[in-house]
N, C-alpha and C positions, 0 to 999 in steps of 0.2 A: 580570455582565451588561453588555453594551455600552450606554452611555447614548445614544450616537448611534443605535445600532440600535433601541433602544426608542422614541426620538423618531420615527425614520422609520416604525417599525411603527405608531406612534400615528396617523400620517397615513392609514394603512389603514382606521382606523375610519370615515373619510369614505366608504369604499366599501361599508359595510354596507348590505345591502338588494339593490341591483342585482348585487353580487358576493357569491359565497359565500366564506367564509374561505380555502378551499383555492385560490381564484383570485387572492387579493390579490397574491401574488408576481409574477404576470404583469404587474402594473402597477408595483408598488413597486420591483422589482429594476431593470428598464430605466430607470425615471425616476431612481433613485439614481445609476446609471452616467452617464446623460445630464447630470445636474446636476454630477457630478464633472468630466466632460470640459468642460462649459460653463465652470466656474470656472477650469480650467487654461487654456482658450483665450482667456478674456476679455481679458487685457492686450494681446494681439497681433492682435485681430480686424481692426482697420483695416489693418494691414500686410498681412495675408493677403488681404483683399478687393482691395487695390491690386495685389498680385502676381497674383491670379486674373484681374484685368482685363487684365493684361499678357501672361500665358502661358496658351495654350489647352491645350498638351500636359500631361497629368496627371503624366507622369514628370518633365518639366522643372519643373513647379510644385512637385512634392514636393521636388526638390533645392533650389529657391530658398527654399521655406518652411523647410526644415531649416537652411539657411544663416542665415536671418533670425531664426528663433525657437529653434533647437536641437531642435525636435520633428519627428518623422517624419510625424505626422498633422495634419490641419487640417480646417476647415469653412469653406466659401465662401458660406454663406447670409447674407442680410441680417438674419436673425432670431437671437435668443438669449433666454435667460431675462430679460435686461434689457428687451427690448421686445415679447416675445410677447403680453403681456396688453394692449398698447395698442390692438390691433385686436380688439374684442370679437367681431365676427361671423366673423372669419377665423382664429380661434385654431387650429382643427383643421387647416386647410389649411397654415397657417404653420408649425405644429409638424411636419407631415409634410415640408414643404420643408426645414426645419432638419435633420431626420434624413437626408433624401436627399442633402444637400450635404456630408456628411462625405467624407474621402478614402477611396479604395477599400479600404484596409486596415481601416477601421472597419466591419466587416460585422455587428457584434454585434446591432444592432436587428432585422436580418432573422431572426436565430436566436431572438429573443424574439417574432417575429411582431408587432412593436409597433404597426404601423400599424393593425392590426385592433383593438388595444386603444384607440387614439386615437378611432376611430369609435364604439366601444362606450361610452367615457367621455362623449363628446359627446352620444350618444343618451340616456344616463342623466342628463345635465345636471350632470356632476361634473367635467368637464375643467378648467374655470376654477379651481374650488376647489382641486383637487389641484396644479395648476401653481403657484398662489399659495403653497401650503404649501411646495413644494419650492424656490421662489424665495427663501424666507426662510432656508434653510439654506445656510451657506457651507461647501462641501466642498473648498475649495482645499487641496492638500497642505501648505501652510504652516499651515493651521488644523487640518486633520484628517490626521494622519500616515498613511503607507501601512499601518502595523501596526494603527492604530485603524480604518482603513477595512476592513481584512481582518476584524477582530473584528466590525465592524458587519455585513458581508456574512454572516459565519457565523451571527450572531444572527438576521438576517432569514431566512436559508435554513432555519434550524432551526425557527423559528416557522411558516414556510410549510409545511414538511414535517409538523410536528405537526398543523397544520390539515388537511393533505391525508392524514394518517395514512400517510405514506411513510417510507422508510428514509433517515434523514439521513446515515447512514454512507456511503451511495453518493456523497455530495457532498463530504464533507471529513473530514480526519483531525485529531484534537485537536492543538493547537499544541505541547503539552508532549511528545507522542510524536514529532512531527516534529523538535523541537529535539534530542532524544536521537539520533534517526536521523542528523541532519545532523552532529552532533558526532562520531559514530562514523565516518560516511562520510569526513569530512575529517581524521580523527585521524592517519592515516598520512602525509597529504600536506600538513599544515599548514606544514611547512618550505618546500616548493615554492611554496605559496600566498602566502608572505610576500615573494616577489620583487617588485620594482617593475614596474608595467605588465604584469603577467602576465595572460593571457587564457585562461580555461578555459570549457569547455562543460558544461552540466548539462541532463539530459533526464528528463522524466517522461511515460511512455506512458499513464498514467491521471491526467491532470493535475487533474481536478476543477475547483475554482474557483481553482486556482493557489497554494494555501497552502504546499505543499512547496517550490515554486520560489521563492516570495517569502521564506520563512524561510531557505532555504539562502543566498540572496543577502545577506540581512541579516547572517547569521553571518559570511560571508566579508568583507563590508565592515567589520564591527566589528573584525575582526582585521587587515585590510589595506585601508585606504580607497582605495588606488590600484589594487587588483585589479579585473579586469573579468570578469564572468561572463555568458556568452551563454546565455540560457534558451530551451529548446525543450520543446514538449509536444504531446500529442495527447489529445483528449477527445471522447467520442461523445454525451454528454448536451448538447442544444442550449443550455440555460440555463447550465449549468456552464461550457461552452466560452465563451459570451458574457461571463460574469463574469471568467473567467481572462484572456481576451484584453484586456478593458477595463482590468483591474488592471495588466497589463504596459504597455499603451499609456500609462496615466496615469503610469507610472514612467519613460517614455522608452525602453522597449525596442522592438526590432523585432518588432511583433506578428505579422508574417508567419511567425514561427517557431512559432506556435501553430496547430496544424492540427485540423480537425474530422474525425471519422470513427472507425471501429473499428480499433484497433491490431492486433487479432488477424487480421483479414481484409484490412486495407488499411493497411500500414505507410507512413505519410506521409513517413518519412525513410529510405526504402530506400537502402542503400549508405552511410548515414552512421553514424559511430561517435562516442562522446562520452567526455569525461574522467570524468564522474560521471553515474550514473543512479540514480534513486530512484522508488519506487512504493508505493502502498498499494492493491493490486488488490482487486476485490470477492472476498469469501470464499464458498466453497460455491455459486458461481453456475453454473448450467447453461450449457454452451456447445454443446448439441445442434444448435441452428440454424446454428452456424458449422462444425460438425464436417466437413461435406463439403469446404468451402473450405480448412480447416486441414489435413485429411488430404491433399488434392490438392497443396497447397503442399509438404507434407513429402515426398511421393512424387516431385514434380518437381524440388525443390531439391537433392536428393542429400545426401551426408554433411556438407556445410558449411551446409545450410539451418538456419534458426533452430529448427525443431522436430525436427531429426534424432535427438537422443538418445532421444526417446520422447514419448508423449502420455499425459496423465493421464486419468482416467475423465471421461466427458462431464458428470458431475454437479458437477464442480468445476474451474474453469479457472485457479486461482491459479498452478499450475506452468507454464502456457503463458506467463504474464507473466514468470515467473522465467527461462525459456529465452530469451524475447525480449530481456530486459535483458542477459543474458550475450552475446547476439549483437551488442548495441549498445556493448559495452565497447571503448574504443580498444585497438588491437592492442598487444601487449607491445613490439614493435619501434618503435612510435610513442610510447612512454612509458607505455602501459598504462592501464587504467581500473578504477574501483571502483563497486560497486553496493550500494545499501541498499534492502531491500524488507521490508515488514511483511506477515506472513501468520499464519494461525491454525496450530494444532498439526498438522493432518493431513499437510502436505508433509514433516514430519519422519519419518513412519513408515508412511503409508498404502500399501497395495498389497504383495502378496507378492513373493518373489524373482522377478526377470525380468518383473514387471509394468511398465507405463509409468512410474509414479512411482519405483519402485525403480531402474529403468534411468537415470532422470534423475539421481537421487542418485549412482548409480555413476559416471556421466559427470562430474558436478561434482567428486566427491571424487577420482577417479582423475586428473583434470586439475588437481587442487590449486587449485580456484577458491574453496572455502569458507574464509573467513578467521575469522569469528566468528558465533555465534548468541546473541542475548540474549533471555531470557524477560522479558516485560513483566508488570507487575502486572495482575490481572484488574480488571474494571469501569473500564477506561481509555477505552472508546469510547462514543459517544453512543447507539448502537443495539444494543450487545451487551456482555455481561459475560464472554465467553469468553476463554480464554488466547490470547495473541498473542505473536509472536516477531519480532525484527528479525534478518534475515540480512544479513551483510556479505560480499560477494564481491570478490575481487581477483585479477587475472591477472598481477600483478607484485608478489608478496608480498615483504615485507622478508625478508632472508636468514634471520633468526632464526625467522620464522614459517612457512618453507617446509615442506610436508609435514604441517602441523599445523592443527588446528581448535580454537579456544577457545570453550568453552561458558560463558556468564555467566548466573547466576541473579539476575535483577533483580526478582524477584516481590515482594520486601519493600521495595524502594526507592520508596515512595509516601507521599503526604501526603493526609489526608482533606480533601475539599472542604467548604466551609461549607454549600453547597447543591448537591444533585445536579442534573446536566444530563442528563435522560433516564437511560440506564443508567450514565452516567459519575459515579461518586461519589469517584473518586480522581484525583490528579494527580501528575505527576513534578515535584517542586520543583527549583530550581537545585541544591540540595545533593544531592538524589537522583540527579540527572543526573551531577553531578561524581563521585559514588561509582561509578556504572557505568562512566564514561569512565576513571576511575583504574584500575579492575580491568582494563580493556582494555589500558591503557598498561603496567601492571605485568606483564602476560602471565604468564610462568612463575613470577614472584615474587608473584602475586596471592593473596589469602586463599583457600585451597582450599575453604572452606565455600561460597564464592560463584563460584568460577572453576575450571574443569577444562580442561587442555590435552591433547588426544588426537591420536594419529597418524591420518592418513586411513584406514589399513587397520583401525583399531579399530572402524570402523562396518560392516565387511564381514562377510558370513557365507555359508555354503552351506546350502541346504535339501536334505537327503538323504531319499530314500524308503527306508524300512526294510520289507522283505518278510518274511513268515513262511510256512511251507509249508502248502499245501492238504492236508487229510487226508480219507481216505475214511471209510466207515462203520465200518471196523475200526480206525480210528486210524492207518492207514499213510499215508505221504506219496504224493501223486499226482505222477507224473513225466511229462515230455513225451517226444517220440520220441528225443531225445538222452540221455534218462536224467536230465535236470535236474529238480529239484523245481519244481512249479508253485506260484506265489504264491497266497495266499488273499486276495482283494480286501477282505473284511471285516476282516481283521487288519492291513491295510496302515496304516502310520503315517509321519509325517514328523518330522524333527528339524532344528533350526537349529544349525549348528556355526560358532561365531565363527572368523574368520581367525586370531585370536590365542589360540585354545584351547591350553592347556598352555604358555602363555608364548611361543608361536611369533611370530616377527617376519618370517616369510617372506611374509606376506600371501597373495595369490592364488597365488603361486608354489609354496607348500608344500601345495597342495590335497590330494593323495592321502595324504601322511603324516599331516597334521592330521586329516583325516576318519577315517582308519583308527584313529588313536590315540583319538579321541573315541568311535568305535563300540566299540572294545575295552574302554574304561573305563566308558562310560556306558550302553551298550545290552546288549552281550553277557552281562554277569553276570546280567541280569534275564530275558533271553530268548535262551537259548543256541542255538536253532535259526534265529535271524534272520540276514538278510544284507542288504547294500546293493545297490540297483539303480543301478549307476554311470552308466547311460545317462540317468537322470532327475535327476542332480545339477544344481541351479540356483544361480546366484550372485545374492545380494541385498545391498542396503545399507539401513540404517535408522539414525536418530539418536535413540536412546531417551533424550531429554533428561532427563525427570524421574527415570529410574533412576539417573543419575549423581549426582543431588543428594538421593537418598532418605536420610532419617535414621530409623534404627530408634528407636521410642519404646516402651520396655518396658511391658507392661500393669501396672495397679496390683496391689498384693498382694491375694491372695484374701480375707484377713481384712477389709481395707478395703471391698472390694466387698460382702461378706456383711453388714457393719455397715450399709452404705447401703441394701441390700435390706430388712433388718429394719426400718429407719426408715420406708421407704416402705410396707411391709406394715402396720406399726402405724398409719400415717396412714389407709390405706384402711379398716382395721378400725374406726377411730374414726368415719369418715364413714358407714360402713354402720350402726353403732350409732345414729348420729343419725337416719338415715333410718327405721330400725326403731322408734326411740323416738318 
């Protein structure tokens, strides 16, 4: 638990009565951000006020402030936490003035609709008390590190969502899962990242409160203190956007790189590509309300549009984010890009051959973009216990990895938490993470119990339609005008034929031979009058992850099972005798 988080949440007890618990966050989150920014700005307040008196032009003022303080953002108000409480009657107006006089890039309080809360607090007679409490907390980065601040935000948001009975998973991803994703994302590029003064871009289209971006930066700086990572993100939840932007502002980033809006319908970084992309999109979330806009974009953008390869069903938009990220990878001729995305199991196998999801997998695999897929332990996320997977995509694979996909079973790499946080009862420790990353690095030499390396074509298959003749009442075949037997719809069946059936390595190229060989060996001996309808052959791709790691456990000997049953029967009989007696 975050001690800072619990302290800040304890301030919320002062709101009891006029505010319901599910409304506490509307006050606590923006005030935490305001106090953090206030502590950062405090040392240079006079300098900024003098510059503001000298320069009217906001652009010029921004440049001069950056020169003088090293920070891109500023506040020109005469008020701060240091003197807000001095004017007892003017507190609400003065606080509103303080918020209004931030530089234009600090738009976060608008997204919290915070001025409305100031009036509500004033009306409830709570404003002075709450400001006094926040004034007592020093949130300067020298006192509270960025990581601790992130933990505090996570704690507050979780408490807020529990009170509101909302889905906390919409807002953030556990730190341990992000750390593994980041390690895998940077694994192939660590050598490049060690160069002095290197600048790389990182993008998250579902930025949430900015946890992924922050941790990726921490990882990079730990390995190369001179490296520079430009962070970009988009977020459509107003509060999460405000927190993410505030967090980056506090760290000295250009917060204009964080955009508000729905990535699927309004890409804020159209035409931009990035070195690294990462995302934990919402799982199983309906995108019916955007379907019109997404379909229109796909139809108008043509073969190079972001949704060209296919569309998933409107009940689950995960794969739209997957396609969006591929579209955002830096082009191979410019050095290439890598993607890390966390999804549930359905994008591995949902949809039949030639459905949207299958076509997306086909496109990814035939273009050799899937580098590795790692199965995470269950009970890893705050709001769900389901199985989740990290996909790593790369458009400039290492020569050894070309044409191949590595599947890593990380489901056993977890450590039990002392106390559950929602559905999260397990975490990936540093050692667990190191084990998974080592399997990735060892590639074809990795322990085969936990890692499999497969060719792209090993995920492909053809769905064939097997027909059988329609018979009349006398048991004779019914034929059409050309004398060909008519098929019986009720006896129609389909079979999936792997590209690699019979050891074939021809992939899609060996279609006719492989299908015929399968049909002759697997179908014909059982139904001699059957035939293939070649016009209906469909191509599909799926990634049957668990099948590759299935371990046969033989059943117990019969004698052992019988002995157990006899014991249980004896117990039941004893209980019945007691009841009768």
